[in-house]
N, C-alpha and C positions, 0 to 999 in steps of 0.2 A: 409572447411565444407564438411561433408560426406553425410548427408541426413537430411530430415525434418520429423517430426512426428506431426500429428494433429488428434484430435478426435472430431473436431467441423465442422459444416457446416457454411460457411460464409454467413451471412444474415444481412439485415438492423437492426439497433438498438443494436449493440453489445456493451458490457461493458468490458473493457480490463484493466488488470494489467500487466505492462511491467517492466521487470528488473530481479532480482535475483530469481532463483529457486534452492533449495539446501536441504541438510540434516542438521537438527538441531540435534546435538549429545549430549545426556545427559549420562554421564558415559558410560555404555555399550549398551545403547539404542539409536535408532535414529528415528526421526520423520520428515516427509516431511515439509519443511518450506520455508521461503522467502515471503516477503510481497505480490508480485503479485499473487502467488499461493493461499495464504490465502485469498486475496481480491476476486479473481475469484471464489474460492470455496464457499465463503459465499454469494456472489451475486447470484450464481447459486442456492443456497438453497432457495432464494426468488422467484425462477421460472423465472429468467431473463437470457438472453444469455451472461453469463460471459465467459471470456477467459483469460488465462495467457500466455504471450509471454516471452520466455527465451531461454537459451541454456544449454545443458548438455554435458558431455564428453563421449567418446566412452570407457566406463569403467564399472566396476561392480556397482558402485554407480549410474551411469546413467541408467543402465539397471533396477536397483531397483526402480528408480523414475518412469520409464515407467510402471513397474508392479504396483506400488502403484496408479498411475494415472488410470490404468484400473480397479483396485480393488475398488476405491472409486469415480471413475468417475469425476475427476477434468478436466474441459474443458481447453485444452492447444493447443498452436502451438509452437513447440520446434525445434530448430536446434541442430544438433550434431557437435561439433567443436573439434579441436585438443588441448584441455586443460582439466584438470581434473574437474569432477563434483564438484560443490561447497559444502563446508563443513563449518559449524559454530559449534564450541565447546562451549557448554553452561554450566555454573555452576550457581547454585541458591543460593542466600543469604538466611538468616534465615526467611525473611518475604516474600519469593516467588518472589523477583525481580531478573530477569535474568542478568547475566554478559556474554558478548559475546567475543569469539575469532574467528575472521572472516578470513578464509584462503585467501591469495592473489593469483592472476593469476588463477582464477577459470573460468570455462566455461562461466558463466553468465557475465564475464567481456568482452566477445567477441561476443556478440549477433549480428549477421549480419542482415542487412535490406534486406529481401528477397522479391520476387514478392508476395508471399503469405501474408507476413506482410503488404505490401502496400495495397493489396486488403482488408485485415481486417480493416486497418486504414480508408479506404474510406467508411466503413460501421459502424464505431464506433461513438456512441453518448456520451460515457463517458470513460475517461482513467484515471488511477491512476498510478503515478510514484513517485519515491523518489530520494534521494541524493546518497544512497549507490551504486546503479547500474551505477552511473555516474562517479565512481572513475577512470574508464578506458575510454580513448577517443573512443574506438570502440563502446561500448555499449551506451555511451553518445550520439554519433552521430546518432545511430539507434533510440534512444528515441526521439531526436529532429526531425528526419525525419518522424517518425511515427506521432507525434503530428501535424506537418505541413502538413501531408497528410490527416488528418481528415477533415470532412465537416466543413464549416466555418459559419454555422448557429449560431445565438446567444444563442440558448438553449443547445449547446454542453457543456458538463462538462469536465474540465481539472483540475484534482485534484492533487495537489502537497502535498503528505504526506511526510513531510521533512525528518523524520527518520534519524537523525544524529547519526552515529556510529563511535566510535574511532576517528581517524583523517581523515576519508574518505570523506572529503568535503572541499570546499573552498568558500570564499566570491563570487568569480566569478561564480561558478556553482550555488550557491544559488540564486544570482541575475538573472542569465539567466533563471532559473527554475521559479522564481517568475514572470518574464515577460511572460512566456509561459502559466501559469496557470490562472484560474479564481476562484478556491477554494484552500485555504491553510489549511492544518491540521498540528498542531504543539502542542508540550507539553510545560509545564511551564519551564522546564530546557532548552529546545531548544529556547524558547522565550528569555530567559536571554542571551544565546549565540548570537542570532540574534541582540538583542538590543545593545550588545557590538560591534559586527562586523559592524552594519549599523548605529550606533550612533542614536538610536531611542530616541526621547524625552519622558519625563514622567517616572514615577516610578511605575505605576500600570498597570494591565493587559489591561484595557479598552483603555488607552491612547496609549499604544504600539501597540495594535491590530488595532485600528482605523488608526494609522499612516501607518501601512503596507497596510491596505485596500485602503487608499487614494493614497499612493505612487505607488501602483501596480494595481490600479483599480480592486480590487478583488470583486467578488460577495458575497462570504461567507468566513469567517475565523473561523475555529473550534479550540478551545484551550482546551486541556485536562490537568487536574492537579492531576492525580492519585486519591488518597483517598479524596482529597479536592473537587472533582467535575469537571464539564466541562462547557464550555461556547460556544455559537455560536454567532458570531458577523456578522452583515451585514451593508452596508452603510446607509440604510434607517431606520431600526427599532431598538427599544431597544433590548439589547442582551437577549438571552435565557441562563439561568443558571439552571443546575440540579445537585443535590448531587449525589455522587457515592453510589450505593446500598451497604449495608454491607452484604458480602457473605463470605463463607469459601473458601479461595484462594488455589487452587492447584498449579497453576503458572499463570503468566501474559503473557506468550508467545503468540503472535498473537491476543491479546485482542484489541489492537489498530487497527489492520487490519479489524477485525470483526466490530468494531465501524464504520470505514470508509465505509465498504461494506453495512452495514445496513442503514446508513445515505444516501448513494448514491441511493440504491434501493428504499428507501422511497420517496426521491425527484423525482425520475423518475416515480414513481407511482402517482405523483401528490399530495403528502402529504405536509403539511405546514412545515416550518423550525422547529417549536416546536415539531410537531408530529415526524418528522424525527429524531430530537434530542432524544426524548423519546425512540424511537425504538433502536437507536444506543447504548444508555446507557443500555437498557435492555439486548440486545444481548451480548455486551462486558462483562457485569457482569456475564452472564451465562458462557461465554468462560473462564473466570477466575476460575470458579469452576471445570474446566476440565483440564486434562493433555494434553499438545500439542496445536498446533495452529489451528487444523482443526477438532474439534468435530462436530458431527451431531447435528444440532439445533432441539429441539423438535418442532413438527408441530404447537403447540399452540402459540409458540413464533413468528411464521412466519405469 
C-alpha cells in the first residue's frame, strides 16, 4: 500500500458503501462506476454523509478516478495498492440491459483495513456491501472487519445488496453475508439462484423471501423484478409492491444502486417502508433515463 486519499471528515452518522470502485468502459467511453461509489454518491445527493471505501491502483486509471472524484465531489476514503485500477467492460443489449466483463486481480480486490477505515466504521450507522468485492479474500476480510467494527445498536443498517456477477460468488460467501446483514436487496434472477443454492421451499416470491427473512432474522428484504415491479418484505407487515414506471431507458447501469441509496436515505430520515419504497422507485426510474451510474438527481426528486 502506498498512500490513502480521503475527501471526507469522519463524523457520527456516516453511511458507507464498501467494495469495488472502477471504470465502466462502454466502447471508447468510460464512466466511474462500482456499487459503493454509486451508493455513496446518491446518498450524498440526499444531503447525508455518504462515503465510498475502496482501493485504486497507482496508474493512469487511478489518477483519473481521483480527478473525477474531485470534479463531481464523490465522498471517498481510498487506498492505493500495487494492483491495477478496476475495469469493467460493458456491452448493451438491444433493450438497454448491460452485460459485464469484470477484470480480475484489480485494486479493489485488495482493499486493506486501515486505521482510517476502522475510525469510519466506528461512526457508521448504515453500510452497503455486496458479493462481488468478496471474490478475493483480502477485500472480503476487510468488509467483515469493517462491519464488525461498527456500533452495535439495533438501529444500525447493514445492507447486503447481493449483486451476483458472473461466477464471482459462492454459497459460503452468500451465507456469511446473510448472517452479517439485517437488510437484503436481491433481484428476481438472483432469488432463483439463491433458492436453488439454499433449497428454499415454495415457488413464489413471498414464500421464498419470508423463508430468507426467518432463516437469517432479516429486518427488511427488497426484491426488484425489473419491468415487473418491486417488493419490500418485512417480518411483521404485509409486503409493499410498486410497479416499475414506464420511462425511456438510456441504460440501467447503477439504477439498482440508486434504488438502494434512496431507500436507505429515506429510512434514515424516518420515512415509512412504503414511503422509502416509493422514493427508491422514483429515483431509480430517473437514473434509467440517463447514461451512466451517477447522474445528478434533480432537486425536486430529493
